[in-house]
N, C-alpha and C positions, 0 to 999 in steps of 0.2 A: 327458733327466733321469737322475738316478742311480737305482740299484736301490732305494734306500730310498724315493724318491718313487713309484716304480712300485708298491711294496708298500703305501704309504699310499693310493694310488688304488684298489688292489684291496680294501683294508679298507673304504674308503668305499662301494664298490659292494656289498660284502657286507652292510654295515649297512643300506643303503637297501633291499636286497632283503628283508632280515628285516622291515623296516617294512611292505612291501607284502603279505607273506604272513601277517601277523598279523591276527587277527579285526578286520574293519573297524569293527564296532560299538563297539570300545574305543578307537578312534583319534580324535584331535582335531588337526588341522593348525593351525600357528601361524606367524606372521611377526613379526619385531621389528627395530627399529633400535637401535643402541647407540653409546655414546660415553663417553669418560672420560680419565683420567690414566694416563700410561705412564712408568715409570722404566726406563731402559736402564743396565745395569751397565757400569762402565769396562771397556775392552777392550784387549788386547795384539795388535798387528798383527805377524805373524811373516813377514818377507820371506824368500823362498826363494833367498837369495843368500848364499854363504859369507861369514862375518864381518860380516853386516849388523847395524847397531845396533838395539837394541830400540826399538819405537815404542809409545807409550801414548796412548790416546784417552779423554777424559772428556766426558760428554754432559750437556746440559741436561735438565730434566724436559720431557716431551713429551706428546703426545695420541694417542688411538686412536679411530677411528670405524669403524663397520661395520654389517652386517646379517646376520640369520640366519633360517633357515626350518627347521621340523622337525615332528615328530609327538609327541604325548603318548599314551602307552599305559599306563594305570594310573599307578603312581609313576615310570615310566621315560619319559625324553625322548631322542629321537634327533634330532640337528640338523646342518645344514650351515651353516658360518659363514665369512663373508669379513670381514677386518679390515685396515685400513690404519693403520700406526703411524709416527710421525716424532719423532725426537729430534735437536735441533740440536747441533752440535759446540761444546763449551765450551772445550776446551784440547787441543792436540796437542804431545807432547813426544818428542824423539829422544834416546836415551841419557841420559834424565833432564833434558834441557834443553828448556825450552818454546820452541816455534816461534811467533814472534809473527805476527800478521796472517793467521792461518788461519781459514777459515770452512768450513762444510759441514754435513752431516747424515748420519744413518744411518736408513734407512726400511725398511719391510717391507710386503709384501702376503701375507697368510696366508689359505690356503683350508683349513679344518679340518673334520673330522668329529668330533662330540662325542657322548658318552653321559653323561647325567645321571640322578640318582636323587633324587626329592623325599621328604623325611622328614616325614611327617605327625605332628605332636605336639599338634595341636589348638590351636595358637597362632594369633593374627591373621596372622602371617607364617609361611611354610613354608621351612625350611632345605633346601638341596640341595648335593650334591657331585657331581663328575664329572671326566672326563678327555677328552682329544682328541688325535688325530694328523692329520697332513696335510702339505701342501707349502707352503713359505714362500720367497718371493723376497726376499732381503736385498739392499738397495741401499746402496752406500757412495759418498759425495760429499765430496771435500776440495779446497779451492782456496786458493791464496796468490797475491796480486797483486804484492806487493813482491818485489824480487830477493833470492834466486833464486826466481822464480815457478814454480808448478807447478799442475797440475789433475789430480785422480784422480776417475774416475767409472766404476763397474763394479757388476754385480749377479751373484747366483748363487742358483739354486733349491736349497733344502736340505730335508731331512726335519725336520718340526717336531712338537713335542709340548707339551701344556699340561695343567695341573691347575686345577680350578675348585672354588670354594666360595662360597656366597652364600645369599641369602634372596629369596623371592618374596612379594609382597603382591597379592592378588586384588582389584582395584578394582571389578570387576564380573564376571559370568560370562564375558564375552568379553575383558576387558581386564586385564592384569597388569603389575606393575612389578617388575623384577629389579634387585638390587644385588649385584654379583659381584666377587670377587678372582680374577684369572686370571694364572697364571704361564705365560708362553710362552717357549720356547727352541728352538734349532735345533742341528743338528750344525754344526761349523765350516765357514764359507763361504770360498771361494777367489775372490779378486779379481785383476784384471789391471790393470797400469799401461798406459794407452793408448799405442800407438806403440812398445811394447817387448815383450820376452818375459818381463818380470819379473812374478812373481805374489806375492801375500801372503795368508796365512790370518788369519781373525779369528773370534771367537765372537759369539753373539747370544743374550742372555737378558734378559727383561723382566718387571717386576712391574706389573700393571695393575689399576686400580679402575674398573669399568665399570658404568654405569647403562643400563638399556634398558626400552623400553615394548613389550609384546608383545600382539598381537591374535590371539585364537583364532577360527578360521573354523568350527570344528565339523565333524563327519563329513559327507560327502555324503549327501543323502537316499537311502535305499535304494529300489530298484524292487521294490515288493511289492504284493500284492493288498490291498484295503482291510482293515484289521485288524478282527477280531471285537471285540465289546464286551468291555471289561475290567472285572471287578468292582472296586468301590472298596475299597481297603485302606489302613489307617493304621498306620504304625510310629512308636512314641514313644521318643525318646531323652531321658533325664532327666539333669540337670546338678546339680553341687554348688552351694551358695549362692555367688553373686557370681563364678562361674567360667564360662569358655567352653571348658574342656578336656573332651574326650570321655573318659568313664570306660571301663574294660574292659567293663562290662556294656553301656554305650552303643555301643561298637564292635561288639559282637555283634549288636545291633539294626541298625546301619548295614550290616553284612555281609549280614544277612537281606534288607534292602531292596534292596541291590545284586544279590543272587541273584535276587530276584523280577523286577527290571528286565531282567536278562540272559536270563531264561527265557521271556520273551514278546516280543510285537511292541513296537517303540519307542512309548512314550507320554510325554506331558508330565506331569511330577510336580511337586508343590508341596513346597518345603522352607521351613517357617515357624518362626521362633524366638519364644519367649515367656519371660517372667520372672514371679517372684512379685510380691507387692504391696509389698515393702520397697524403699526407695530412691526417688529422684526419677523423674519421667516421662522426662526427657531421657536420664538415665543408663541407665534400663532399656530404652529404645528402642535405644540403641547396643549394650547387652549382648545383647539379643535378636538383633540383626543379626550380631554376632560369633558367637553360637552357631549361627545358620543357616548362615553362611559356613563355619564349622568342619565342620559335617556335610556341606555341599555339596562341600568340598574332599576329605573322606574318601570320599564317593561317587564323585567323579571318579577318584580313585586306584584305585578298585575297578571301574572300567570304565563308569560311568554318564556319558553325554555331558553336558557343561555346558549345551549348547544345548537339552537336554530337561528342564532344571530351571528352575523359577521360585522364586527365593530372596528371602525378605523377613523382616522382623522386626515383631512386633506389640507388644513391650514388655509393659506390664501388662494390656493388653486381652485379652478372650476367655479369662478364667481357666477352667481345667479344674475347679478346686474354688473356687467363689466365696468370697472372704474380705474382711475389712475391710482398709483401707489399712495397710501396715506389717507385715502378717503374712507370715512366711517359710514358705509352703506348698510342700513338695517337689514335689507333683504339678503345680504351675504352672511350675516351672523345666524347660522341655522344648523340644524341637524336634519338630514333626510332619512326617513324610514321608508324603504322601498320593498314592495311585495311584487313578485317573489324574488 
C-alpha cells in the first residue's frame, strides 16, 4: 500500500487506543448496519500514453451498504466503518465520441475511521457532524463485446477521506436511527490495462445519503464490591409550556445529576417526564416522553450510561401541584431524575 494508506492505518490505531484509555464508565459500544443512495461524479480517465485521446465516463445512480462499530463517549463518537459502493457505467466517450455497447461499473470497498460529535439542542432528533479517513479499494470494470471488443478490470487501494452530517433519533435507550449525508472521496487511483504495460489514472468522489439502525450494547458491567446503599435524590428539570427543549437552568440541573452519577457507584436512575393539565391526554403523553428523552440524551452526553436509565413519560398524571384540567401550572411541566 502507499504511504498515505499506512498513515491512515496509523491514525486508526491511535484513535482506537484513545477509546480504550478513556474512562470506561462513560463509554457505550454500538453496532449498526447502513444502506442508501450513492452518486458518483463523472470522471476523466487519463492514459499514461503520449498523445492518448481524452476518455470520459458517466455513471448511473448507485447504492451503498455497510456496517460500523464504535464507542460513544459523552457527545463524541469514534467508529470503524466498512462500506461497499457500486455505480454502473452509463456512457463512455473517447475524444468526445460516445463508444456504443460498453458496460461496466466503478465500485469501492472503504475501510474508514470516523470521529463524530453530537450536538444536543433538546430536539427529538440530535444533529451530528464528523469526518473520517481510511483506505479505499477503487475497482474499475469496463467491457465491450462488439468489435473492436475490449475488457478492462483493475483496482487500486487509495487514501480516502469523508465529511459527515446528519441527525439521530433515539427510538429507545438501546436503539437509534441515523440519517446521514456522507461525502467520500479518494486520491487519484491508477488502473492497469490487462496484458499490457498501459496504465491510466482516474478520480473517485461520491455523494451518499445513508440510513442506518444502531444498537447500543452499553458499557461492560464493572467488577466491583457490592455498592453501599445510596441515598434517594431527586433532580427536577422544568420546561416552558408546550416545549421539550431544555432551558439553560434545566441544563445546570442535568449537569448536577450527571456529576452525582459519576461520583458514586453505578446505580439505576429513573428519568420520568410530566406535563401540566392543559391539552389532550394523548398529546401530553407524547410531550412527556419527548421531555424525558431530551433529558436522557443530555445525561448520556455527560457520561451517564443509557443502560443505567429507565426513561418514561407520565403525561398529566402525578401532578406536583394538583390543578383542575386545563390549568398551565409551571411546576407540573417537569422531568424528574431520581437516584437510585
